C-alpha positions in Angstrom: 252.4 174.7 78.7 249.6 175.4 81.1 246.4 173.6 81.2 243.6 175.4 83.1 240.5 173.5 83.8 237.3 173.5 85.7 236.0 170.1 86.6 232.2 170.1 85.9 231.2 166.8 87.5 232.9 167.2 90.9 233.6 170.3 93.0 237.4 170.1 93.5 237.4 173.4 95.4 237.0 171.6 98.8 239.2 170.8 101.7 240.6 167.7 99.9 241.8 169.6 96.8 245.5 170.1 96.9 248.6 171.0 94.9 250.8 168.1 93.9 253.9 167.6 91.8 254.9 164.9 89.3 257.2 163.9 86.6 257.8 161.5 83.7 259.9 158.3 84.0 263.1 159.9 82.6 262.7 163.2 84.6 262.6 165.4 81.5 259.1 166.6 82.3 258.2 168.0 85.8 254.7 169.4 86.6 252.7 171.0 89.3 248.9 170.3 89.4 246.6 172.4 91.5 243.0 171.5 92.5 243.9 167.8 92.7 240.8 166.2 94.1 242.5 163.2 95.8 240.5 160.5 94.0 241.0 158.6 90.8 238.8 157.1 88.2 239.4 154.1 86.0 238.7 154.2 82.2 238.1 151.0 80.3 237.6 152.5 76.8 239.4 150.9 73.9 241.5 154.0 73.3 242.8 154.2 76.9 243.5 150.4 76.9 245.4 150.7 73.6 247.3 153.8 74.8 248.4 152.3 78.1 248.2 148.5 77.7 245.4 148.3 80.2 242.8 150.4 82.0 243.9 153.9 82.9 243.8 155.5 86.4 243.3 159.3 86.2 242.9 162.2 88.6 240.9 165.3 87.8 242.9 168.6 88.2 242.0 172.2 88.0 245.3 173.3 86.4 248.5 171.8 85.2 251.8 173.7 84.8 254.8 172.1 83.2 258.4 173.1 84.2 259.9 171.8 81.0 257.1 172.1 78.4 259.4 171.6 75.4 259.5 167.9 76.3 255.7 167.5 76.4 253.9 166.4 73.2 250.1 166.0 72.7 248.5 163.4 70.5 244.9 164.2 69.3 243.3 160.9 70.1 239.7 161.7 69.1 237.5 164.6 67.8 237.1 165.8 71.4 240.3 165.0 73.3 244.1 164.9 73.3 246.6 162.9 75.4 249.9 164.4 76.6 253.2 162.5 77.0 256.9 163.0 77.4 258.5 163.1 74.0 261.7 161.5 75.4 260.5 158.5 77.4 256.8 158.3 76.4 255.4 158.5 79.9 251.7 159.2 79.7 250.9 162.5 81.5 247.4 163.7 80.9 244.1 163.5 79.0 242.4 166.7 78.1 239.1 167.6 76.5 239.5 170.1 73.7 236.3 171.8 74.9 234.6 171.4 78.2 237.5 172.3 80.6 238.5 168.8 81.8 242.0 167.6 82.4 242.9 164.3 83.9 246.5 163.4 85.0 247.5 159.8 85.1 247.7 158.8 88.8 251.1 157.1 88.3 252.7 160.4 87.1 252.3 162.0 90.5 255.4 161.9 92.8 253.1 160.8 95.6 250.1 158.7 94.6 249.5 156.8 97.8 246.5 158.7 98.9 244.2 158.3 95.9 240.9 156.4 96.4 239.0 154.7 93.6 236.1 157.0 92.9 234.5 155.5 89.8 234.9 153.5 86.6 233.8 154.6 83.1 233.3 152.8 79.9 232.4 149.7 81.9 230.7 148.2 78.8 234.0 148.2 77.0 235.9 146.4 79.8 237.3 143.0 78.9 236.1 140.2 81.1 239.6 139.2 82.4 239.8 141.8 85.3 237.6 143.6 87.8 238.2 146.3 90.4 236.8 145.6 93.8 234.7 147.8 96.0 231.5 149.8 95.8 231.8 152.9 93.6 229.9 154.2 90.6 230.3 152.4 87.3 229.2 154.1 84.1 228.8 152.8 80.6 230.2 154.7 77.6 226.8 156.3 76.9 226.2 157.2 80.6 229.6 158.9 80.8 229.3 160.8 77.5 225.9 161.9 78.6 227.3 163.2 81.9 229.7 165.4 79.8 226.8 166.6 77.6 228.3 165.0 74.5 225.3 162.7 73.7 221.5 162.9 74.5 
């Protein structure tokens, strides 16, 4: 299974874009991601929180290649996107738009995730009051984010 993408809201073809490897918890799925931009965003939408038990931290990638694609399953979570996971251990691997060429790999799935910087938060208006992420970075509401993707006016 190969996921080729072009990230529309950030130019990942710069000096910080790199190739990184990752895997699931049980090791049944191994992947190589290219065009990894080195930063992660946090999503507070209800679907991500339900899926992961809390906010998700994802990294935009240009392409994603799986070594053992038979162990990867995708769940269609909305009219516009799907979420990939290991069918053996359930590790969350990626979020992908069906159209629009955007793939996000969950930061924790990378073998080395020490260098990621928090770049932005999305769906801030869906975030529960019980937690906050520190620092100065863009914070977008659901409408602002969907508008940035061209999905709403």
